[in-house]
C-alpha positions as CSV (number, residue, x, y, z in Angstrom):
1,X,-3.7,16.6,-10.7
2,X,-5.6,14.4,-13.1
3,X,-6.6,10.9,-11.9
4,X,-3.8,8.6,-12.7
5,X,-5.9,5.4,-13.0
6,X,-7.7,4.8,-16.4
7,X,-11.5,4.7,-16.5
8,X,-11.6,0.9,-16.5
9,X,-9.5,0.6,-13.3
10,X,-11.4,0.8,-10.0
11,X,-10.0,3.6,-7.9
12,X,-10.7,5.0,-4.5
13,X,-9.4,7.9,-2.4
14,X,-7.3,6.9,0.6
15,X,-8.8,9.5,2.9
16,X,-12.3,8.2,2.3
17,X,-11.5,4.5,2.2
18,X,-12.8,2.4,5.0
19,X,-11.3,-1.1,4.6
20,X,-13.6,-3.9,5.7
21,X,-12.5,-5.8,8.7
22,X,-12.8,-9.3,7.2
23,X,-10.3,-12.2,7.3
24,X,-10.0,-12.0,3.5
25,X,-9.0,-8.4,3.3
26,X,-5.3,-7.4,2.9
27,X,-5.6,-3.8,3.9
28,X,-5.8,-4.4,7.7
29,X,-5.7,-8.0,8.6
30,X,-3.3,-7.6,11.5
31,X,-3.5,-10.0,14.4
32,X,-2.6,-8.0,17.6
33,X,-3.7,-10.7,20.0
34,X,-0.8,-13.1,19.7
35,X,0.9,-15.3,17.1
36,X,-2.4,-15.9,15.2
37,X,-2.2,-19.7,15.6
38,X,-5.2,-20.3,18.0
39,X,-7.0,-23.4,16.8
40,X,-10.8,-23.9,16.8
41,X,-11.8,-27.0,18.7
42,X,-14.4,-29.5,17.5
43,X,-17.2,-30.6,19.9
44,X,-18.2,-34.3,19.7
45,X,-19.8,-36.9,21.9
46,X,-23.0,-37.0,23.9
47,X,-25.0,-34.0,24.8
48,X,-24.4,-34.6,28.5
49,X,-21.0,-33.2,28.2
50,X,-19.0,-31.8,25.2
51,X,-15.9,-33.6,24.4
52,X,-13.2,-31.2,23.0
53,X,-10.9,-32.7,20.4
54,X,-8.0,-31.1,18.6
55,X,-8.4,-31.6,14.8
56,X,-5.9,-33.9,13.2
57,X,-2.8,-32.4,11.5
58,X,-4.1,-33.6,8.1
59,X,-7.5,-31.8,8.7
60,X,-5.7,-28.6,9.8
61,X,-3.4,-28.7,6.8
62,X,-6.3,-29.1,4.4
63,X,-8.4,-26.4,6.1
64,X,-5.4,-24.0,6.1
65,X,-4.7,-24.7,2.4
66,X,-8.3,-24.0,1.5
67,X,-8.3,-20.8,3.5
68,X,-5.1,-19.6,1.9
69,X,-6.6,-20.1,-1.6
70,X,-9.7,-17.9,-0.9
71,X,-10.1,-14.7,-2.8
72,X,-8.6,-11.6,-1.2
73,X,-9.8,-8.0,-1.4
74,X,-6.8,-5.9,-2.0
75,X,-6.4,-2.1,-2.2
76,X,-3.1,-0.7,-3.4
77,X,-2.6,3.0,-2.8
78,X,-0.7,5.5,-5.0
79,X,1.4,8.5,-4.1
80,X,-1.4,10.9,-4.8
81,X,-3.6,9.0,-2.2
82,X,-5.8,7.5,-4.7
83,X,-5.8,3.7,-5.0
84,X,-6.7,0.6,-7.1
85,X,-8.9,-2.0,-5.5
86,X,-9.3,-5.5,-6.8
87,X,-10.1,-9.1,-5.8
88,X,-7.3,-11.6,-6.1
89,X,-7.9,-15.3,-6.1
90,X,-5.5,-17.1,-3.8
91,X,-4.4,-13.6,-2.7
92,X,-3.1,-14.8,0.7
93,X,-0.3,-16.7,-1.2
94,X,0.2,-14.0,-3.9
95,X,3.7,-12.6,-4.1
96,X,4.6,-8.9,-4.2
97,X,5.7,-9.4,-7.8
98,X,2.4,-10.8,-8.8
99,X,0.5,-7.9,-7.2
100,X,2.9,-5.4,-8.7
101,X,2.4,-6.8,-12.2
102,X,-1.4,-6.5,-11.7
103,X,-1.2,-2.9,-10.6
104,X,1.1,-2.0,-13.6
105,X,-1.5,-3.6,-15.9
106,X,-4.5,-1.9,-14.3
107,X,-2.8,1.5,-14.5
108,X,-1.7,0.8,-18.1
109,X,1.9,1.8,-17.3
110,X,4.8,1.2,-19.7
111,X,7.2,-1.7,-19.2
112,X,9.8,0.5,-17.5
113,X,7.4,0.8,-14.5
114,X,8.2,-2.8,-13.5
115,X,11.6,-1.6,-12.4
116,X,10.9,2.0,-11.6
117,X,8.2,1.3,-9.0
118,X,7.9,-1.2,-6.2
119,X,5.3,-2.5,-3.7
120,X,5.6,-1.2,-0.2
121,X,3.9,-1.9,3.1
122,X,3.6,1.4,4.9
123,X,2.2,2.8,8.2
124,X,2.9,5.8,10.3
125,X,5.5,3.8,12.3
126,X,7.3,1.8,9.6
127,X,7.9,1.6,5.8
128,X,9.1,-1.6,4.1
129,X,9.8,-2.0,0.4
130,X,8.9,-5.6,-0.5
131,X,11.1,-7.9,-2.5
132,X,9.5,-9.7,-5.4
133,X,9.3,-13.0,-3.5
134,X,7.7,-11.5,-0.4
135,X,4.1,-12.4,0.3
136,X,2.3,-9.2,1.4
137,X,-0.4,-11.0,3.4
138,X,2.3,-12.6,5.6
139,X,4.2,-9.4,6.0
140,X,1.1,-7.6,7.2
141,X,0.3,-10.5,9.6
142,X,3.8,-10.2,11.1
143,X,3.5,-6.4,11.3
144,X,3.4,-6.1,15.1
145,X,6.6,-8.2,15.4
146,X,8.3,-6.1,12.8
147,X,7.4,-2.9,14.7
148,X,8.8,-4.4,17.9
149,X,12.1,-5.1,16.1
150,X,12.5,-2.1,13.8
151,X,10.7,0.8,15.6
152,X,10.6,2.5,19.0
153,X,6.8,2.5,19.2
154,X,5.0,1.7,22.4
155,X,2.8,-1.3,22.8
156,X,-0.3,0.9,22.5
157,X,1.0,2.5,19.3
158,X,1.7,-0.9,17.9
159,X,-1.8,-2.2,18.7
160,X,-3.3,0.8,16.9
161,X,-1.0,0.8,13.8
162,X,-2.6,-0.2,10.5
163,X,-0.4,-0.7,7.5
164,X,-1.4,-0.3,3.9
165,X,0.0,-1.4,0.5
166,X,1.6,1.4,-1.4
167,X,2.8,1.5,-5.0
168,X,5.7,4.0,-5.3
169,X,9.3,4.5,-6.5
170,X,11.7,1.7,-6.2
171,X,14.5,3.0,-3.9
172,X,17.1,1.0,-5.8
173,X,16.2,2.4,-9.2
174,X,19.2,4.6,-10.2
175,X,18.5,8.3,-10.1
176,X,20.6,9.0,-13.2
177,X,18.7,6.4,-15.1
178,X,15.4,8.0,-14.0
179,X,16.5,11.4,-15.1
180,X,17.8,10.1,-18.4
181,X,15.2,7.6,-19.5
182,X,11.8,8.1,-17.8
183,X,9.6,10.1,-20.3
184,X,6.2,8.4,-20.0
185,X,3.6,10.9,-18.7
186,X,1.9,8.3,-16.5
187,X,5.2,7.5,-14.7
188,X,6.2,11.2,-14.4
189,X,2.9,12.0,-12.7
190,X,3.3,9.3,-10.1
191,X,6.9,10.4,-9.5
192,X,5.8,14.0,-9.2
193,X,3.1,13.2,-6.7
194,X,5.6,11.3,-4.6
195,X,8.3,14.0,-4.8
196,X,5.7,16.6,-3.8
197,X,4.7,14.6,-0.8
198,X,8.3,14.1,0.3
199,X,9.0,17.8,0.0
200,X,6.0,18.9,2.0
201,X,6.7,16.3,4.7
202,X,10.3,17.4,5.1
203,X,11.8,14.2,3.7
204,X,13.6,16.0,1.0
205,X,15.6,18.9,2.7
206,X,15.2,22.0,0.6
207,X,16.5,25.6,1.0
208,X,14.0,28.4,1.2
209,X,14.9,29.4,-2.4
210,X,14.3,25.9,-3.7
211,X,10.9,25.8,-1.8
212,X,9.8,29.0,-3.4
213,X,10.8,27.8,-6.9
214,X,9.0,24.5,-6.3
215,X,5.9,26.3,-5.1
216,X,6.0,28.5,-8.2
217,X,6.1,25.3,-10.4
218,X,3.2,23.8,-8.5
219,X,1.2,27.0,-8.9
220,X,1.7,26.9,-12.6
221,X,0.8,23.3,-12.8
222,X,-2.5,23.9,-10.9
223,X,-3.5,27.4,-12.1
224,X,-1.7,28.0,-15.4
225,X,0.8,30.7,-16.3
226,X,0.6,33.8,-14.1
227,X,-2.0,36.4,-15.3
228,X,-2.0,39.6,-13.3
229,X,-5.7,40.3,-14.2
230,X,-6.8,36.9,-13.0
231,X,-4.4,35.8,-10.3
232,X,-5.0,38.4,-7.7
233,X,-4.7,37.7,-3.9
234,X,-8.4,36.9,-3.7
235,X,-7.9,34.1,-6.3
236,X,-5.8,32.1,-3.9
237,X,-8.1,32.5,-0.8
């Protein structure tokens, strides 16, 4: 399948992407150690013995505000496992709607894509479609608590789980409207990649006959119309 992202949009493959483990990275900033509110203490006083003092509430508020407004490295993956990577100023406070709008613009998708697709936070243990007002950074920070509440994962599985941001179909978008109105090639390619994944992963139950028909369509899409002189058994090995 052709690369969905236009040449001017930075893209990267999910399977080769190694997210940096930095505090200003949204891909994997999960705090598994606790509630994430440990405060740094300030040392003052004579050298004979450090005097530990908790910063004032005003100092902490100012520091927290400054930290939240720092630029954030964000990677949003697509259904075909490619992704769009960008730096977002004030990203820790950015809403799902703001990030969603940016992805739509980077991929040069038509206006309908704003309703057709949504931003998700996804891991092997849990998948959550974000509402427009949700703040992805906060959702990811709360991921261990969400897993405890909505999954049956063990503590070890939770400690190793690493969610990513995914741009895919809005589960609330009407199916009949999709079939009737979606004609843009860019949107159809994203939907096709997602449907293919769901069929292969067993999320869309299919009969053997349907699977054979879908495999035939996929073969035509990848290799062209069947040619008995070209498409011999050795061609597919």
